[in-house]
N, C-alpha and C positions, 0 to 999 in steps of 0.2 A: 488647578481646578478648571474643569471645563466651563465653557460659557453657559451651558444650561444649569450646571450646578451652582455657578456664581449667581445666575439670575434667580434661581430658587432660594438661595441663601439670602439674597438681597430682599426678595419678596417676603420671606419669613421674618426678616428683621423689621421691615416696614409694618407688617401685620402685628408683630409683637409690640412695637412702639405705639401703634394705634390702640391696641388693647390696653396697654399700660395707661395711656392718656385717658381713655374712657373710664378705666378703673379709678383713676385719681379724681376725675370729675364726679363720679358716683360717690366716692368717699367724702368729697367736699359737700355735695348736696345732702348726703346722709347726716353728716356732722351738723350742718346748719338746721336740718329738720329736727334732730335730737335736741339741739340748743333751744330752738323755738318751742318745741313741745315741753321741754323742762320749764321754760319761763312761763308758758301758759298754765301748766299744772301748778306751779308755785303761786301764780296770781290767783288761780281758783281756790287754792288752799290758804291764801293770805300768808305765804311764807316769805321771810326776808331773804331772798336769793343771794344778795350781796354778802350776807353774813355766813352763808353756808358755803363751804369749800367743795366745789364740784369738780371731779377729775375727768 
């Protein structure tokens, strides 16, 4: 592998890792948002969230 090709592959791997990290951060924030939204809606409707199995 030439030095340029190695550099390109290395850069691509760094970008891929950064994109994956950002995607995981987004998914965690989205999950927390959905959980909070679900809890707020349950409170508004006076639903016992503990007794309801939410997947």
